[in-house]
C-alpha positions in Angstrom: -30.5 -10.5 -30.6 -27.3 -12.5 -30.4 -25.4 -12.9 -27.2 -22.0 -11.1 -27.1 -19.0 -13.4 -26.6 -16.8 -12.2 -23.7 -13.4 -10.9 -24.5 -11.9 -12.8 -21.6 -13.2 -15.2 -18.9 -11.2 -15.1 -15.6 -10.3 -18.5 -14.2 -10.0 -17.2 -10.6 -13.4 -17.6 -8.9 -15.2 -14.4 -7.8 -14.8 -13.7 -4.1 -18.0 -12.5 -2.3 -16.9 -12.6 1.3 -16.2 -9.7 3.6 -12.5 -8.7 4.0 -11.0 -7.2 7.1 -7.7 -5.9 5.6 -6.9 -2.9 3.5 -3.5 -2.6 1.9 -2.1 0.8 0.9 1.0 0.5 -1.3 2.9 2.1 -4.1 1.8 1.4 -7.6 5.4 0.7 -8.8 5.0 -2.4 -11.1 8.3 -3.8 -10.0 6.8 -4.7 -6.6 3.2 -5.6 -7.2 3.5 -9.4 -7.2 5.7 -9.4 -4.1 3.3 -7.1 -2.3 0.4 -9.3 -3.1 2.4 -12.4 -2.0 3.3 -10.8 1.2 -0.3 -10.0 2.1 -1.5 -13.5 1.3 1.4 -15.7 2.5 3.2 -13.4 4.9 0.2 -11.9 6.7 -2.4 -14.6 5.9 -4.9 -12.2 4.2 -6.7 -14.4 1.7 -8.5 -11.4 0.2 -8.1 -7.7 0.9 -9.0 -4.3 -0.4 -6.1 -2.2 -1.8 -5.2 1.4 -2.7 -2.2 1.4 -5.0 -0.9 4.9 -5.9 2.5 6.4 -6.5 4.2 6.7 -3.1 1.7 4.4 -1.4 0.4 5.8 1.9 2.5 9.0 1.6 -0.6 10.8 0.4 -1.9 10.7 4.0 1.0 13.0 5.1 1.2 15.3 2.0 0.2 18.8 3.0 1.7 20.2 -0.2 -1.0 18.4 -2.3 -4.2 18.9 -0.4 -6.5 17.5 -3.1 -4.5 14.3 -3.2 -4.6 14.0 0.6 -8.3 14.7 0.8 -9.1 12.1 -1.9 -6.9 9.5 -0.2 -8.4 10.0 3.2 -11.9 9.9 1.7 -11.1 6.5 0.0 -9.6 5.2 3.2 -12.6 6.3 5.4 -15.0 4.8 2.8 -13.3 1.4 2.7 -12.9 1.2 6.5 -16.5 2.1 7.2 -18.3 0.3 4.3 -16.1 -2.8 4.1 -15.6 -3.1 7.8 -11.9 -3.0 7.6 -10.1 -3.8 10.9 -6.4 -3.7 9.7 -4.7 -1.3 7.4 -1.3 -2.5 6.0 0.9 0.3 4.7 3.8 -0.6 2.4 6.6 1.6 1.2 9.6 0.5 -0.7 13.3 1.0 -1.7 14.1 3.2 -4.7 10.6 4.8 -4.8 10.2 7.1 -7.8 7.5 9.2 -6.0 9.9 10.0 -3.2 12.6 10.8 -5.7 10.3 13.3 -7.4 9.2 14.8 -4.1 12.7 15.5 -3.1 13.9 16.7 -6.5 16.4 13.8 -6.6 18.4 15.5 -3.9 18.6 12.4 -1.6 20.9 9.5 -2.1 19.5 5.9 -1.9 20.0 5.5 1.8 18.5 8.9 2.8 15.6 8.3 0.4 14.9 4.9 2.0 15.1 6.6 5.5 12.6 9.2 4.4 10.1 6.4 3.3 10.6 4.6 6.6 10.1 7.8 8.6 6.8 8.4 6.8 5.8 4.8 7.4 6.5 5.2 11.1 4.0 8.1 11.1 1.2 6.1 9.5 -0.4 4.6 12.7 -0.9 8.0 14.2 -2.0 9.6 10.9 -4.6 6.9 10.2 -5.9 6.5 13.8 -6.4 10.2 14.2 -9.5 9.8 12.0 -10.1 6.0 12.4 -9.1 5.0 15.9 -10.7 1.6 15.6 -8.2 0.2 13.0 -4.9 -1.5 13.5 -2.2 0.0 11.3 0.8 -2.1 10.3 3.5 -0.3 8.3 6.2 -2.3 6.4 9.2 -1.4 4.2 10.1 -3.5 1.2 13.7 -3.7 0.1 15.6 -5.7 -2.5 18.1 -8.2 -1.1 20.7 -9.0 -3.7 21.9 -12.3 -2.1 20.3 -14.7 -2.5 18.4 -12.9 -5.1 17.4 -10.5 -6.1 14.4 -11.0 -3.8 12.1 -8.6 -2.0 12.1 -8.6 1.8 9.7 -7.0 4.2 10.6 -5.3 7.5 8.0 -4.1 10.0 8.4 -0.4 10.9 7.7 0.6 14.5 
């Protein structure tokens, strides 16, 4: 039998070490590289687990979609327990399409951003209710036009 040639060979080495950080962020493609850079360069997380879904960690607060919340909490609990996660980083962002959809487009840009920030501020309590051993660090990503455009990150208390 002949050996099958791979379709692609990654040049980034495989990482077999434990990680202590889990990132939960929105899957919006406009922000993925910046989120990754923030975790690595801004927070010093060389490697990390991630959950990337529309709206990011909002699923932890969504009582209107119980199946989504159940699945998200199950993923979170699994990763914390089986990967020995110590820190959960939650990132929301400006101009989030998921939040626009949730609100039916009724909120202007500033009010929409405020809604995302308000949900991020609730993340530590929401996550530690089930997983009191983890540190929760929420951040909001916005677009600075000058100099720019660049993405900036703000810790949410």
